[in-house]
N, C-alpha and C positions, 0 to 999 in steps of 0.2 A: 253822920250819914256816911255810909260805906260807898266808895267809888267802885264802879264796875271796871274790871280789867279789860283791856283791849283784847279781842279774840279774832283769830283768823281761821277761815276754813282752808282746807288743803289746797284748793285751787288758787286762792289769794296768796297763800304762802309760796306756792310754786311759782306764781307770777313774780312775786317780790324777789325771790332768789334766782329767777330765770333758769329754772330746771323743771323737767317734767314731774308730774305728780308721783309716778312710780319711784322716782329717786327719793322723794320725801319719805315714802313708805319704806323703802329700803334702808335709808339712814335711820329712820325711827326704830326699825328692827335691830340693825347692826349696833347702834349706839345706845340701845335700851332707853329710848325716850318715850315716856308715857304720855300719849296725847289724851286729852279729855274727849268724851263722846257725848253727843246729844242723846235724847231718849230714842231717836230714830237710828242711832248708831253712827252718825256722821262724825268724823274727826274735827276737832277744832284745837287751835294752838294759841298760846299766850305770846306776849311780846318777849318774854324770857325765852320761850321756845324758838322764836324767830332769831333771837340773838345767838342761841346755841347752833342753830342750823347755819347761820352766816359764818360762824367760826369753823364749822365742819367743812363748808364749801371752800373757805379760804385755805384750810389745811390740805384738802384733797386736790383742789383745782389749781391753786396759785402756788402753794409751797411744795406740791407734789408728794405729799405724804401717802403712805399706804393706809389702808383702813386700820390695820393694827397700830401703826404709828400715830394716826390721828386720834385713836382711842386713848393711847398712852399720853399724847400731848394734851388732850382735853382733861384727862384725869390729873395730870401734873399742874395744869393751869388752875383747876378748881382747888387743888391742895396748896397752891402757892409755892411749889418746889422750884428747883433749879431750871435753868434754861434748857431748851430742847433744840437739837439740830435735826433738820429734816432732809431727806433725800428720796429719790424715786424707789430705791430698793429697801431701805430700812430707816428706822428712826431710833436714835439712842440719846440718852442723856449726855450732856457735855462731859461730865466726869468720866463716864464709861468710855467715851471716844478718846479722851486724853490717856486713859490707862491702856487702852488697846494700842494706841500709837507708841506709847512708851515701851510696852512689851515687844512690839515689832522692831523698834529701834535697838533694843537690847539683843534680840536674836540676830539682827543684821550685823551688829558690832561683833558678836561672837563668831559669826561666819567669816567676817573680814579678818579677824585675828587668826583663824585657822588657815585661811588662804594665804595670809602673810607668812606664816610659819612654813607652809609648803613651798613658797617661792623663795 
């Protein structure tokens, strides 16, 4: 016997996430989430969709990721890649952040050597 999956209509999902329905529709479009539709055209979502939307809300509202950063983080999580660092302006992989810091330190050291020679 096949068990039926739990399904949520958009209003129920919006209530569960404590966001307006238009936010659900926006996220669905931005994050390319394919909702199922009834014969009448109404959206409905699975428990897996609810979980995805909860992750999106966490990334955007709590961790302050940008939309692009949240997309990247979700993709990274589903692929099981390295950790991601979030900020309000951008989101980068930890490795990229470390490399950027290293490059900046090398540039700063070079400028300090030049300044030392001048003095």
